[in-house]
LOGUTOR-557085 format. One record per residue (C-alpha): residue number from 1; residue in three letters; z negated, y, x negated. Coordinates in Angstrom, 1 decimal, decimal comma. Layout:
# LOGUTOR-557085
  num  residuo      up   north    east
  NUM      ALA       Z       Y       X
...
***
This chain:
# LOGUTOR-557085
  num  residuo      up   north    east
    1      MET   -81,0   167,6  -175,0
    2      LYS   -81,6   164,1  -173,8
    3      SER   -83,8   163,4  -176,8
    4      ILE   -86,1   166,4  -176,0
    5      LEU   -86,2   165,4  -172,4
    6      SER   -87,0   161,8  -173,3
    7      ARG   -89,9   162,9  -175,6
    8      LEU   -91,2   165,0  -172,7
    9      LEU   -91,0   162,0  -170,3
   10      PHE   -92,5   159,7  -172,9
   11      ALA   -95,5   162,0  -173,2
   12      LEU   -95,9   161,8  -169,4
   13      GLY   -95,5   158,0  -169,4
   14      LEU   -92,0   158,3  -168,0
   15      PHE   -89,9   157,1  -170,9
   16      VAL   -86,9   155,7  -169,2
   17      SER   -83,1   156,0  -169,5
   18      THR   -82,6   156,7  -165,9
   19      VAL   -84,7   158,9  -163,5
   20      ASN   -84,7   158,0  -159,8
   21      GLY   -81,5   156,0  -160,4
   22      ALA   -79,7   158,9  -162,1
   23      THR   -78,9   158,6  -165,9
   24      LEU   -80,1   161,6  -167,9
   25      GLN   -77,0   163,3  -169,1
   26      THR   -76,4   164,2  -172,8
   27      ILE   -74,7   167,5  -173,6
   28      ASN   -71,8   167,1  -176,0
   29      VAL   -72,3   169,9  -178,5
   30      GLY   -69,3   168,8  -180,7
   31      THR   -69,3   168,4  -184,4
   32      VAL   -68,4   172,0  -185,4
   33      ALA   -68,8   175,5  -184,0
   34      ASN   -66,6   176,1  -181,0
   35      ASP   -65,5   172,4  -181,0
   36      PRO   -62,9   172,1  -178,2
   37      ALA   -64,2   168,6  -177,6
   38      ALA   -67,7   169,9  -176,8
   39      ASP   -68,8   170,5  -173,2
   40      THR   -68,0   173,9  -171,9
   41      LEU   -70,9   176,3  -171,2
   42      ARG   -70,5   175,7  -167,5
   43      SER   -70,4   171,9  -167,9
   44      ALA   -73,4   171,9  -170,3
   45      PHE   -75,6   173,9  -168,0
   46      GLY   -74,5   171,8  -165,0
   47      LYS   -76,0   168,8  -166,9
   48      VAL   -79,1   170,9  -167,6
   49      ASN   -79,5   171,6  -163,9
   50      ALA   -78,9   167,9  -163,0
   51      ASN   -81,4   166,7  -165,6
   52      ASP   -83,9   169,3  -164,5
   53      ALA   -83,6   168,2  -160,9
   54      ALA   -84,0   164,5  -161,9
   55      ILE   -87,1   165,3  -164,0
   56      ASN   -88,7   167,3  -161,2
   57      SER   -88,1   164,5  -158,8
   58      ALA   -89,5   162,0  -161,3
   59      LEU   -92,6   164,1  -161,9
   60      ALA   -93,3   164,4  -158,2
   61      GLN   -93,1   160,7  -157,8
   62      ARG   -95,1   160,0  -160,9
   63      LEU   -97,9   162,4  -160,0
   64      ARG   -97,4   161,8  -156,3
   65      LEU   -97,4   165,5  -155,6
   66      ARG   -97,5   165,1  -151,9
   67      PRO  -100,6   164,9  -149,6
   68      VAL  -101,7   161,7  -148,0
   69      GLN  -104,4   160,7  -145,6
   70      MET  -107,5   160,4  -147,8
   71      ALA  -110,3   159,2  -145,6
   72      ASN  -111,2   157,4  -142,3
   73      ARG  -112,7   158,2  -138,9
   74      CYS  -110,7   161,3  -138,0
   75      VAL  -111,1   162,5  -134,4
   76      ASN  -108,5   161,0  -132,1
   77      PRO  -108,7   163,0  -128,8
   78      THR  -106,9   160,4  -126,7
   79      ALA  -108,3   160,7  -123,2
   80      PRO  -109,0   163,3  -120,6
   81      LEU  -112,5   161,7  -120,3
   82      THR  -113,2   163,1  -123,7
   83      LEU  -112,9   166,7  -122,5
   84      SER  -116,1   168,7  -122,5
   85      ASP  -117,6   169,2  -119,1
   86      GLY  -116,9   172,9  -118,9
   87      THR  -120,6   173,7  -118,8
   88      ASN  -121,1   173,2  -122,5
   89      THR  -119,1   176,1  -124,1
   90      GLN  -120,0   175,1  -127,7
   91      GLY  -120,1   171,9  -129,7
   92      GLN  -120,8   171,1  -133,3
   93      ALA  -120,9   167,9  -135,3
   94      ARG  -121,6   166,4  -138,7
   95      ILE  -119,0   163,6  -139,0
   96      TYR  -119,0   161,0  -141,8
   97      HIS  -115,7   160,0  -143,5
   98      ARG  -115,3   157,3  -146,1
   99      LEU  -113,0   158,1  -148,9
  100      GLY  -110,0   156,1  -150,1
  101      ALA  -110,1   154,9  -153,6
  102      ALA  -107,4   157,1  -155,2
  103      GLY  -109,3   160,3  -156,0
  104      TYR  -107,9   163,5  -154,4
  105      THR  -107,4   167,2  -154,8
  106      SER  -106,0   170,0  -152,6
  107      ILE  -107,9   168,7  -149,6
  108      GLN  -106,9   170,0  -146,1
  109      PHE  -108,2   169,4  -142,6
  110      LYS  -106,0   169,5  -139,5
  111      TYR  -107,5   170,9  -136,3
  112      VAL  -105,7   170,9  -132,9
  113      ASN  -106,3   172,1  -129,4
  114      ARG  -104,7   169,4  -127,3
  115      SER  -105,3   165,9  -126,0
  116      ASN  -103,5   162,9  -127,3
  117      ALA  -103,7   160,8  -124,2
  118      SER  -100,6   161,4  -122,2
  119      ALA   -96,8   161,0  -122,7
  120      ASN   -96,6   164,3  -120,8
  121      ILE   -97,1   167,5  -122,8
  122      THR   -98,4   169,4  -119,9
  123      ASP  -101,0   166,8  -119,1
  124      ASN  -102,3   167,0  -122,7
  125      LEU  -103,0   170,7  -122,2
  126      THR  -104,5   170,7  -118,7
  127      GLY  -107,9   172,3  -118,4
  128      LEU  -108,1   173,3  -122,1
  129      GLY  -109,6   176,7  -123,1
  130      THR  -108,9   178,8  -126,3
  131      LEU  -111,0   177,5  -129,2
  132      THR  -112,6   179,2  -132,2
  133      VAL  -113,1   176,7  -135,0
  134      LYS  -115,4   176,9  -138,1
  135      ALA  -115,8   174,1  -140,5
  136      ALA  -117,1   172,9  -143,9
  137      MET  -116,9   169,9  -146,2
  138      GLU  -120,2   168,4  -147,4
  139      TYR  -119,5   166,3  -150,6
  140      PRO  -120,7   163,9  -151,7
  141      ALA  -122,4   162,4  -148,7
  142      THR  -125,6   161,4  -150,6
  143      SER  -126,5   164,8  -151,9
  144      GLY  -123,7   167,0  -151,0
  145      VAL  -122,7   170,6  -151,7
  146      ILE  -121,3   172,3  -148,7
  147      TYR  -117,8   173,8  -149,3
  148      PRO  -116,5   176,2  -146,6
  149      ILE  -113,2   175,3  -145,1
  150      THR  -110,9   178,4  -144,6
  151      PHE  -107,8   179,1  -142,7
  152      ASN  -104,7   181,3  -143,1
  153      GLY  -105,5   182,4  -146,6
  154      GLY  -109,2   182,7  -146,5
  155      ALA  -110,5   183,3  -143,0
  156      ALA  -113,8   181,5  -142,1
  157      THR  -112,6   180,8  -138,5
  158      VAL  -109,4   180,1  -136,7
  159      VAL  -108,5   180,7  -133,0
  160      LEU  -106,5   177,9  -131,4
  161      PRO  -105,0   178,5  -127,9
  162      PRO  -104,0   175,4  -125,9
  163      GLY  -101,4   173,4  -127,8
  164      ALA  -102,0   175,0  -131,1
  165      GLU  -102,6   173,2  -134,4
  166      ILE  -103,3   174,2  -138,0
  167      TRP  -103,9   172,8  -141,4
  168      SER  -106,7   174,5  -143,3
  169      ASP  -106,3   176,1  -146,7
  170      PRO  -106,4   173,6  -149,6
  171      LEU  -109,8   173,1  -151,0
  172      GLY  -110,1   173,6  -154,7
  173      LEU  -112,2   170,5  -155,0
  174      LEU  -111,5   167,5  -157,2
  175      ILE  -112,7   164,1  -156,0
  176      PRO  -112,5   161,6  -158,8
  177      THR  -110,8   158,2  -158,6
  178      TYR  -113,2   155,5  -157,5
  179      THR  -114,0   153,3  -160,5
  180      GLY  -116,3   150,7  -158,9
  181      THR  -115,5   147,4  -157,2
  182      PRO  -113,4   148,1  -154,1
  183      PRO  -113,8   149,2  -151,4
  184      ASN  -115,0   152,7  -152,1
  185      THR  -118,5   153,3  -150,9
  186      ASP  -118,4   157,1  -151,3
  187      GLY  -117,7   159,5  -148,6
  188      PHE  -118,3   163,0  -147,3
  189      TYR  -119,3   164,8  -144,1
  190      GLU  -117,2   167,2  -142,1
  191      ARG  -119,3   169,9  -140,4
  192      VAL  -117,5   171,7  -137,6
  193      LEU  -118,4   174,2  -134,9
  194      VAL  -116,1   174,8  -131,9
  195      LEU  -116,5   177,7  -129,4
  196      CYS  -114,8   177,5  -126,0
  197      PRO  -116,0   180,4  -123,7
  198      SER  -114,0   179,0  -120,7
  199      GLY  -112,2   175,8  -120,0
  200      ALA  -112,7   172,6  -121,9
  201      PHE  -112,3   171,3  -125,5
  202      VAL  -111,2   167,9  -126,6
  203      ARG  -113,6   165,5  -128,2
  204      GLY  -112,8   162,1  -129,8
  205      ASN  -115,1   160,7  -132,4
  206      THR  -118,6   159,3  -131,6
  207      GLY  -121,8   159,9  -133,6
  208      ALA  -123,5   157,1  -135,5
  209      VAL  -127,1   157,4  -136,5
  210      ALA  -126,7   154,8  -139,2
  211      ARG  -124,3   157,2  -141,1
  212      GLY  -126,4   160,3  -140,6
  213      GLU  -124,0   161,8  -138,0
  214      GLY  -125,0   164,3  -135,3
  215      VAL  -123,4   165,8  -132,3
  216      GLU  -124,8   168,9  -130,5
  217      LEU  -123,5   170,4  -127,3
  218      GLY  -124,7   173,6  -125,5
  219      THR  -124,1   177,2  -124,7
  220      SER  -125,9   179,0  -127,5
  221      LEU  -126,1   176,6  -130,5
  222      THR  -127,5   177,6  -133,8
  223      ASP  -124,6   177,5  -136,3
  224      LYS  -125,2   174,7  -138,8
  225      VAL  -121,8   174,6  -140,4
  226      TYR  -122,9   176,0  -143,8
  227      SER  -126,6   175,0  -143,6
  228      GLY  -129,0   173,3  -141,3
  229      THR  -130,0   169,7  -140,3
  230      PHE  -128,3   168,0  -137,5
  231      THR  -130,1   165,7  -135,0
  232      THR  -128,5   162,3  -135,5
  233      THR  -127,0   160,7  -132,4
  234      ASN  -125,2   157,6  -131,3
  235      ASN  -122,1   157,7  -129,0
  236      LEU  -121,8   161,4  -128,3
  237      THR  -118,2   162,4  -128,7
  238      ALA  -117,4   165,3  -131,1
  239      TYR  -114,7   167,8  -131,8
  240      GLY  -113,3   167,4  -135,3
  241      ALA  -110,3   167,1  -137,6
  242      VAL  -107,4   164,9  -136,4
  243      ALA  -106,3   164,3  -140,0
  244      ILE  -107,6   164,9  -143,5
  245      ARG  -105,2   164,9  -146,4
  246      GLY  -105,2   165,4  -150,2
  247      ILE  -103,0   164,9  -153,2
  248      PRO  -103,9   161,5  -154,7
  249      LEU  -104,8   161,3  -158,4
  250      ASN  -103,7   157,7  -158,4
  251      ARG  -100,2   157,1  -157,3
  252      ASP  -100,9   153,4  -156,4
  253      HIS  -103,1   154,3  -153,5
  254      GLY  -101,3   155,4  -150,3
  255      SER  -102,4   155,8  -146,7
  256      VAL  -102,1   154,0  -143,4
  257      VAL  -101,3   155,3  -139,9
  258      VAL  -102,3   153,2  -136,9
  259      LEU  -100,5   154,0  -133,7
  260      MET  -101,4   151,3  -131,2
  261      ASP  -103,5   150,9  -128,1
  262      SER  -107,2   150,2  -127,4
  263      LEU  -107,1   147,0  -129,5
  264      ALA  -106,9   149,4  -132,5
  265      SER  -108,7   152,5  -131,2
  266      GLY  -112,2   151,0  -131,3
  267      VAL  -112,8   149,7  -127,8
  268      GLY  -115,2   146,9  -128,2
  269      ALA  -117,0   148,4  -131,2
  270      SER  -120,8   148,3  -131,1
  271      SER  -122,9   151,3  -130,5
  272      GLY  -123,2   153,4  -133,7
  273      SER  -120,6   151,5  -135,6
  274      GLU  -119,2   153,4  -138,5
  275      ASP  -115,7   151,8  -138,7
  276      ARG  -114,2   151,9  -135,2
  277      GLY  -111,1   149,9  -134,7
  278      PHE  -108,8   147,7  -136,7
  279      GLY  -107,5   150,3  -139,2
  280      ASP  -111,0   151,6  -140,2
  281      LYS  -112,4   148,1  -140,6
  282      ALA  -109,5   146,7  -142,6
  283      PHE  -108,8   149,6  -144,9
  284      SER  -111,8   152,0  -145,2
  285      GLY  -112,7   152,6  -148,8
  286      LEU  -109,3   151,2  -149,9
  287      TYR  -106,8   153,6  -148,4
  288      GLY  -106,9   156,7  -146,2
  289      VAL  -106,6   155,7  -142,6
  290      CYS  -105,4   157,9  -139,7
  291      ASN  -106,0   156,2  -136,4
  292      VAL  -103,9   157,7  -133,6
  293      ALA  -104,2   154,6  -131,4
  294      VAL  -104,5   155,5  -127,7
  295      SER  -106,6   153,5  -125,3
  296      GLY  -104,3   152,5  -122,5
  297      GLY  -101,3   153,4  -124,6
  298      THR   -98,0   151,9  -123,6
  299      LEU   -94,7   151,5  -125,4
  300      ALA   -93,1   153,6  -122,8
  301      GLY   -95,4   156,4  -123,9
  302      TRP   -95,0   155,8  -127,6
  303      THR   -91,3   156,1  -127,4
  304      SER   -91,2   159,3  -125,3
  305      THR   -90,1   162,7  -126,5
  306      ALA   -93,5   164,2  -125,8
  307      ASP   -95,2   161,7  -128,0
  308      ALA   -92,8   162,6  -130,8
  309      ARG   -94,1   166,1  -130,6
  310      TYR   -97,8   165,3  -131,0
  311      ARG   -98,6   161,8  -132,2
  312      ARG   -95,7   161,6  -134,6
  313      GLN   -96,4   165,0  -136,1
  314      ILE   -99,3   163,2  -137,8
  315      ILE   -96,8   160,8  -139,5
  316      ASN   -94,7   163,7  -140,7
  317      ASP   -97,7   165,4  -142,1
  318      LEU   -99,2   162,4  -143,9
  319      GLN   -96,1   160,5  -145,2
  320      PRO   -98,0   157,2  -144,9
  321      SER   -97,4   154,1  -147,1
  322      LEU   -97,7   151,8  -144,1
  323      ILE   -97,5   152,2  -140,3
  324      ILE   -99,2   149,7  -138,0
  325      ALA   -97,2   149,7  -134,8
  326      GLY   -97,8   146,8  -132,4
  327      CYS   -98,3   147,5  -128,7
  328      GLY   -97,1   145,9  -125,5
  329      GLY  -100,2   144,4  -123,9
  330      ASN  -100,7   147,3  -121,5
  331      ASP   -97,0   147,3  -120,6
  332      LEU   -97,3   143,6  -119,6
  333      ASN  -100,7   143,9  -118,0
  334      ASN  -100,6   147,3  -116,2
  335      SER   -96,9   147,9  -115,6
  336      GLY   -95,9   144,3  -114,9
  337      ALA   -93,1   144,5  -117,6
  338      THR   -91,4   141,4  -118,7
  339      ALA   -91,5   140,1  -122,3
  340      ALA   -87,8   141,1  -122,6
  341      GLN   -88,5   144,7  -121,5
  342      VAL   -91,4   144,9  -124,0
  343      ILE   -89,3   143,5  -126,8
  344      ALA   -86,6   146,1  -126,1
  345      LEU   -89,2   148,9  -126,2
  346      LEU   -90,8   147,6  -129,4
  347      GLN   -87,4   147,5  -131,1
  348      LYS   -86,8   151,1  -129,9
  349      LEU   -90,2   152,2  -131,4
  350      TRP   -89,7   150,4  -134,7
  351      THR   -86,2   151,9  -135,0
  352      GLN   -87,6   155,3  -134,5
  353      LEU   -90,3   154,7  -137,1
  354      LYS   -87,9   153,5  -139,7
  355      THR   -87,1   157,2  -140,4
  356      TYR   -90,4   157,5  -142,2
  357      ASN   -89,2   155,1  -144,9
  358      CYS   -92,3   152,9  -145,2
  359      PRO   -93,1   149,3  -144,1
  360      ILE   -94,0   148,7  -140,4
  361      VAL   -96,4   146,1  -139,4
  362      ALA   -96,8   144,6  -135,9
  363      TRP   -99,2   142,1  -134,4
  364      THR   -99,4   139,5  -131,7
  365      ILE  -101,0   140,1  -128,3
  366      PRO  -104,4   138,4  -127,7
  367      PRO  -105,6   136,8  -124,4
  368      ARG  -107,0   138,6  -121,4
  369      THR  -109,7   136,6  -119,6
  370      THR  -112,7   136,7  -117,4
  371      SER  -115,8   134,7  -118,2
  372      LEU  -116,3   133,9  -114,6
  373      LEU  -115,3   130,5  -113,2
  374      THR  -115,5   129,7  -109,5
  375      ASN  -115,8   126,1  -108,3
  376      VAL  -115,9   124,9  -104,7
  377      LEU  -118,1   121,9  -103,8
  378      THR  -117,4   120,4  -100,3
  379      GLY  -119,3   118,0   -98,0
  380      ALA  -122,7   119,1   -99,2
  381      THR  -125,9   118,2   -97,4
  382      THR  -129,0   120,5   -97,6
  383      GLN  -132,6   120,0   -96,5
  384      GLY  -134,7   123,1   -95,7
  385      GLY  -137,5   123,5   -98,3
  386      ASN  -135,8   121,1  -100,7
  387      PRO  -133,9   122,4  -103,8
  388      THR  -131,8   119,2  -104,1
  389      VAL  -128,3   119,3  -102,5
  390      THR  -126,3   116,0  -102,2
  391      MET  -122,6   115,6  -102,1
  392      ALA  -119,9   113,0  -102,8
  393      SER  -118,7   114,8  -106,0
  394      THR  -120,2   117,4  -108,3
  395      ALA  -117,0   117,7  -110,3
  396      GLY  -116,7   121,2  -111,7
  397      ALA  -120,3   122,2  -111,2
  398      ILE  -122,0   123,8  -114,3
  399      VAL  -125,7   124,2  -115,0
  400      GLY  -126,5   128,0  -114,6
  401      GLN  -123,8   128,7  -112,0
  402      ALA  -124,8   130,9  -109,1
  403      VAL  -124,4   129,0  -105,7
  404      SER  -123,8   130,5  -102,3
  405      GLY  -123,3   128,9   -98,9
  406      THR  -125,0   128,1   -95,6
  407      GLY  -128,7   127,3   -96,1
  408      ILE  -128,7   128,3   -99,8
  409      ALA  -131,3   130,9  -101,0
  410      GLY  -130,0   134,1  -102,4
  411      ASN  -129,6   134,2  -106,1
  412      ALA  -129,9   130,5  -106,4
  413      THR  -128,4   128,8  -109,5
  414      ILE  -127,8   125,2  -110,5
  415      SER  -130,8   123,9  -112,6
  416      SER  -129,5   120,4  -113,1
  417      ILE  -126,7   118,0  -112,1
  418      SER  -126,7   114,4  -111,2
  419      THR  -123,1   113,5  -111,6
  420      ASN  -121,3   112,7  -108,3
  421      VAL  -124,7   112,5  -106,6
  422      SER  -126,4   115,9  -106,3
  423      ILE  -127,3   119,3  -107,8
  424      THR  -130,8   120,7  -108,0
  425      LEU  -131,1   124,5  -107,4
  426      SER  -133,5   127,0  -108,8
  427      ALA  -134,8   127,7  -105,3
  428      PRO  -135,4   125,5  -102,2
  429      CYS  -132,7   125,5   -99,5
  430      THR  -133,5   127,8   -96,5
  431      ALA  -132,0   125,4   -93,8
  432      SER  -130,8   121,9   -93,3
  433      GLY  -127,2   121,0   -92,7
  434      SER  -124,3   118,8   -93,6
  435      GLY  -120,6   119,2   -94,3
  436      ILE  -121,3   122,5   -96,1
  437      THR  -119,0   124,2   -98,5
  438      LEU  -120,7   125,7  -101,6
  439      THR  -119,2   128,3  -103,9
  440      CYS  -120,3   128,1  -107,5
  441      THR  -119,7   130,9  -110,0
  442      SER  -120,6   131,4  -113,6
  443      SER  -120,4   133,8  -116,4
  444      ASP  -121,5   132,8  -119,8
  445      SER  -120,4   135,8  -121,9
  446      TRP  -117,4   134,0  -123,4
  447      ARG  -119,7   131,3  -124,8
  448      THR  -117,3   128,5  -123,6
  449      TYR  -113,7   127,8  -123,1
  450      ALA  -114,3   126,3  -119,6
  451      ASN  -115,7   129,5  -118,2
  452      GLN  -112,7   131,6  -119,0
  453      ALA  -109,7   132,4  -116,8
  454      VAL  -106,7   134,5  -117,3
  455      ASN  -107,4   138,0  -116,0
  456      SER  -104,4   140,3  -115,3
  457      PRO  -102,9   142,0  -112,2
  458      ASN   -99,5   140,7  -113,5
  459      THR   -99,3   137,1  -112,2
  460      ASN   -96,8   136,4  -115,0
  461      TRP   -99,0   137,8  -117,7
  462      GLU   -99,6   134,6  -119,6
  463      ALA   -96,0   133,4  -119,5
  464      GLU   -94,7   136,7  -120,6
  465      ARG   -97,4   137,0  -123,3
  466      LEU   -96,4   133,6  -124,8
  467      THR   -92,7   134,7  -124,8
  468      LEU   -93,5   138,0  -126,5
  469      ASN   -95,7   136,4  -129,1
  470      THR   -93,1   133,8  -129,9
  471      TYR   -90,6   136,6  -130,5
  472      LEU   -93,1   138,4  -132,7
  473      ARG   -93,8   135,3  -134,8
  474      THR   -90,3   134,1  -135,2
  475      GLN   -87,8   137,0  -134,9
  476      ALA   -89,3   140,5  -135,5
  477      VAL   -89,3   140,1  -139,3
  478      ALA   -86,1   138,1  -139,4
  479      ASP   -84,3   140,7  -137,3
  480      GLY   -85,3   143,4  -139,8
  481      TYR   -87,5   145,5  -137,5
  482      VAL   -90,8   145,0  -139,3
  483      ALA   -92,1   144,0  -142,7
  484      GLN   -94,8   141,7  -141,4
  485      VAL   -96,5   140,5  -138,2
  486      ILE  -100,3   140,0  -138,1
  487      ASP  -100,9   137,0  -136,0
  488      PHE  -103,9   138,4  -134,3
  489      ALA  -103,7   136,1  -131,3
  490      ALA  -103,8   133,0  -133,5
  491      THR  -106,9   134,5  -135,2
  492      VAL  -109,0   135,0  -132,1
  493      GLU  -107,4   132,5  -129,6
  494      ASP  -108,8   129,1  -128,9
  495      GLY  -106,1   126,7  -130,1
  496      GLY  -104,6   129,2  -132,5
  497      VAL  -100,8   129,4  -132,5
  498      VAL  -100,7   126,9  -129,6
  499      GLN  -102,0   129,8  -127,5
  500      SER  -104,4   128,4  -125,0
  501      GLY  -104,8   131,8  -123,3
  502      ARG  -108,6   131,8  -124,0
  503      TRP  -110,7   133,5  -126,6
  504      LYS  -112,3   131,4  -129,3
  505      THR  -115,8   130,1  -128,7
  506      ASP  -118,4   127,8  -130,3
  507      GLY  -120,0   126,6  -127,1
  508      THR  -123,3   128,5  -127,7
  509      THR  -122,8   132,0  -129,0
  510      ALA  -122,4   134,8  -126,5
  511      ASN  -119,5   137,2  -127,1
  512      LEU  -118,5   135,5  -130,3
  513      TYR  -115,0   137,1  -130,4
  514      THR  -115,0   139,4  -127,4
  515      SER  -117,4   141,2  -125,0
  516      ASP  -115,0   142,0  -122,3
  517      GLY  -112,2   139,4  -122,5
  518      ALA  -109,6   142,0  -123,5
  519      HIS  -110,7   143,5  -126,8
  520      PRO  -112,2   142,0  -130,0
  521      ASN  -115,8   142,8  -130,4
  522      ASP  -117,3   144,6  -133,3
  523      VAL  -117,7   141,5  -135,5
  524      GLN  -114,1   140,3  -135,1
  525      SER  -112,2   143,6  -134,6
  526      GLY  -111,5   143,7  -138,3
  527      VAL  -109,3   140,7  -137,7
  528      VAL  -110,4   138,0  -140,2
  529      ASN  -107,2   137,8  -142,2
  530      ALA  -106,0   141,4  -141,8
  531      GLN  -107,5   143,1  -144,8
  532      ALA  -106,1   140,7  -147,4
  533      LEU  -102,8   140,4  -145,5
  534      ILE  -101,9   144,0  -145,1
  535      GLY  -103,7   145,1  -148,3
  536      ALA  -101,4   142,8  -150,2
  537      LEU   -98,4   144,2  -148,3
  538      ILE   -99,3   147,8  -149,2
  539      ASN   -99,9   147,0  -152,8
  540      THR   -96,6   145,2  -153,0
  541      SER   -94,6   147,9  -151,2
  542      LEU   -96,1   150,6  -153,4
  543      ALA   -95,4   148,7  -156,6
  544      ALA   -91,8   148,2  -155,5
  545      ALA   -91,5   151,8  -154,6
  546      VAL   -92,9   153,0  -157,9
  547      ASN   -90,6   150,7  -159,8
  548      THR   -87,5   152,1  -158,1
  549      GLN   -88,4   155,7  -157,9
  550      LEU   -88,3   156,4  -161,6
***
């Protein structure tokens, strides 16, 4: 029996003496008929059952017969602000999704009727109406055939009352493994129509003209799900699938779930950007990415029971190969939490996520700054009609700063500085005087280090951030909570690990790393070292898992 099973396993590329850690059992048939030394009938078939169970488990692992997230840019309805206005009772969209590299079959789309913004279940359902959803998959994106998406065994539409969710029927479509140089450049469009006669419907993703996307809102739309051309649009939010899964044809390609805050949700991405947020930028075309990051999300929210019902259901459905879970900035900034409190919440979250049996990756917290610096010049002397203002010291003054004070023209700025002598303004003074105090302010769009200042309602923000980042860098992995920490702060912060509390600058380029002082901009939100760092981690973890599963 073992020989037959071994030949079967060999034919499938599974020639091993053990399967999932269990040795295949040989049935002792004896040397003669009715040999008392042979296995009894009961014992023999017990071994058959045990071998059969081991082989089935091995085949499932070998063929990876479980669905995983297979694409990027799923809709993440994370804020009440993304609800429809109640006037538009219909919405339809053509949403682009880039494929992972594995190749997939048995493709399913998940649609929900809830928000993902609050830790309170009731809040996530407030104001929502009952939805009727119709959808299709247009593949490939370049010259696609439109495949209707069905529900509940073949229905063209599905009705979703508030709080409901559904996976579509599996599509009998085979998407081949990508054979080009990674990342995968192939993708498909999701075409979806939602009807909401009363109340509101959630919207999450935004259209990007560059990718041929379109979003239409109204009260009597022409149904374009199965045919028709969408008007391409930028930045209109759309209703769509919150997850898209398929059975991978290549077992070495898993999926990634991102559950963080606005640093990963796409805040700071440029208008019309295809890849919004850290997960999309780092992994699109390599692995399927499901981004359930919540702008404004806190660890207190992520560890709540309500979140387990909604956000974590995605993890249960997708069985990811990697979870990116690093929050805490909003807890420090908005709630005034201490580093110790944030660390305790992070440890609670990581412990909860360990039940999904995949590596967890965290990251350090970047700075929060303004690009506005205020300087005060004292003892100034002005002369009406003259743009030159004299004083004992011009220390702190910067060319381009706005200047206000007695006798200073409105909107006046510093045109030039004569060190410790005078400043020349862009407009003549309106009156003469002496002993005047001038207030100088400047914003240079994060061009320089000097014009940045820590910006948080928590007066202890910077000290607590430093303490938290030190823990993440030195203890989180050592304590066994996470597999790796992305040192995002060191990547974007002036001074690197030294932590200056300011965003990197080059002295001339506006918004080089950030456009608002709190989020990475579109160029840097991929995080320079993240793709190689986490990609290597995924590959290593999957290889290790494959080697131990059979």
